C-alpha positions as CSV (number, residue, x, y, z in Angstrom):
1,M,-19.2,-37.1,-55.2
2,S,-18.8,-35.0,-52.0
3,T,-18.4,-36.4,-48.6
4,P,-20.9,-35.1,-46.0
5,I,-19.5,-33.2,-43.1
6,R,-20.2,-35.0,-39.8
7,P,-21.1,-33.0,-36.7
8,A,-18.4,-34.8,-34.7
9,A,-15.7,-33.7,-37.1
10,V,-17.0,-30.1,-36.9
11,L,-17.0,-30.2,-33.1
12,A,-13.4,-31.6,-33.1
13,A,-12.2,-28.8,-35.4
14,L,-13.8,-26.2,-33.2
15,V,-12.1,-27.6,-30.1
16,V,-8.7,-27.6,-31.8
17,T,-9.3,-24.0,-33.0
18,A,-10.4,-22.8,-29.5
19,A,-7.4,-24.4,-27.9
20,A,-5.0,-22.7,-30.3
21,G,-5.5,-19.3,-28.7
22,P,-4.2,-20.3,-25.2
23,M,-1.5,-22.5,-26.7
24,A,-0.1,-19.6,-28.6
25,H,0.8,-18.0,-25.3
26,A,2.1,-21.2,-23.8
27,A,5.6,-20.2,-24.9
28,H,5.5,-17.3,-22.5
29,A,4.6,-19.4,-19.5
30,P,6.8,-22.2,-18.1
31,A,5.5,-25.7,-17.8
32,A,5.0,-27.0,-14.3
33,G,8.3,-28.3,-12.8
34,K,10.4,-27.2,-15.7
35,P,12.7,-24.1,-15.9
36,A,11.5,-21.4,-18.3
37,A,13.4,-21.2,-21.6
38,K,12.3,-17.6,-22.0
39,Q,10.9,-15.4,-19.2
40,C,8.7,-12.9,-20.9
41,F,6.7,-9.9,-19.6
42,W,4.6,-7.1,-20.9
43,A,6.1,-3.6,-21.0
44,R,3.0,-2.3,-19.2
45,S,3.9,-4.6,-16.2
46,V,7.0,-2.6,-15.3
47,N,6.5,-0.6,-12.2
48,G,9.9,0.6,-11.2
49,F,13.5,1.1,-12.4
50,N,16.9,2.0,-11.1
51,A,20.0,2.7,-13.2
52,V,23.1,0.9,-12.1
53,D,25.3,2.9,-14.5
54,E,25.1,4.4,-18.1
55,H,24.9,0.9,-19.6
56,T,22.8,-1.1,-17.1
57,V,19.2,-0.7,-15.8
58,N,17.3,-2.8,-13.3
59,I,13.6,-2.9,-13.6
60,R,10.8,-4.3,-11.4
61,V,8.1,-6.3,-13.1
62,G,5.0,-6.9,-10.9
63,V,5.7,-7.3,-7.2
64,R,8.7,-9.7,-7.1
65,D,10.5,-10.0,-10.4
66,V,13.6,-7.9,-11.2
67,Y,15.2,-7.9,-14.6
68,Q,18.5,-6.5,-15.6
69,M,18.9,-4.8,-19.0
70,E,22.2,-4.1,-20.7
71,L,22.0,-1.1,-23.1
72,M,23.6,-1.0,-26.5
73,G,25.6,2.1,-25.8
74,S,26.1,4.8,-23.3
75,C,22.8,6.3,-22.1
76,P,24.1,9.1,-19.8
77,E,20.8,10.7,-18.8
78,I,19.4,7.4,-17.5
79,R,21.2,7.9,-14.1
80,W,19.7,11.2,-13.4
81,T,16.1,10.9,-14.6
82,E,13.1,10.0,-12.4
83,R,11.2,8.4,-15.2
84,I,11.8,6.4,-18.3
85,A,9.7,4.7,-21.0
86,L,10.1,1.1,-21.9
87,V,9.0,0.4,-25.5
88,S,8.5,-3.1,-26.8
89,R,9.3,-3.7,-30.4
90,G,7.4,-6.2,-32.6
91,S,4.8,-7.3,-30.0
92,S,3.7,-6.3,-26.6
93,W,5.8,-9.1,-25.0
94,I,9.4,-8.5,-24.0
95,C,11.4,-11.7,-24.0
96,T,14.9,-10.7,-25.0
97,G,16.9,-7.5,-25.1
98,L,16.2,-7.0,-28.8
99,D,12.5,-6.7,-28.0
100,A,12.9,-3.5,-26.0
101,E,14.1,0.1,-26.1
102,V,14.5,2.5,-23.1
103,I,13.6,6.1,-23.7
104,A,15.0,8.6,-21.2
105,P,14.2,12.4,-21.2
106,S,17.1,14.7,-21.7
107,S,17.6,18.5,-22.1
108,I,17.8,18.0,-25.9
109,G,14.9,15.7,-26.3
110,P,14.2,12.0,-25.7
111,Q,17.3,9.8,-25.7
112,R,16.6,6.3,-27.2
113,C,18.7,3.5,-25.7
114,P,18.3,0.1,-27.4
115,V,18.5,-2.9,-25.0
116,T,20.9,-5.7,-26.0
117,T,20.5,-8.2,-23.2
118,L,17.8,-8.9,-20.7
119,R,17.9,-11.4,-17.8
120,K,15.7,-12.1,-14.8
121,L,17.6,-11.9,-11.6
122,T,17.3,-14.7,-9.1
123,P,15.8,-13.9,-5.6
124,A,19.4,-14.3,-4.2
125,E,20.7,-11.8,-6.7
126,V,17.9,-9.3,-5.9
127,A,18.6,-9.6,-2.2
128,A,22.3,-9.0,-2.8
129,L,21.7,-5.8,-4.8
130,P,22.8,-2.6,-3.0
131,A,19.9,-0.4,-2.0
132,K,20.8,2.2,-4.7
133,Q,20.4,-0.5,-7.4
134,K,17.1,-1.9,-6.4
135,P,14.1,-0.8,-8.4
């Protein structure tokens, strides 16, 4: 014998399903009053960069946020180029260095520079950056 489905049960299932979408992105946004475990951003949100050296790049995300990326190896063209591409791997979110790759143009074609570490700089660290290192 089958059990009839009650409208209240269907409504509850729909509410849980609808809430799952926003909850899936909750890992990317910190809870109020708690420090963020991961500080993620979309690659399309990057609007500036400046190379510190062949291994380190500072990027501006949005208006205030500055992240520092350490590259896997030497990326010599990064210091001389006026544009780069930041490619996210796996999804459109960049949360760790392994999620991103920097592509810099060079005279022999695009130079792919995998990112190993990524960290968001504090406002004090951003203020302390020399002008040449600010994105």
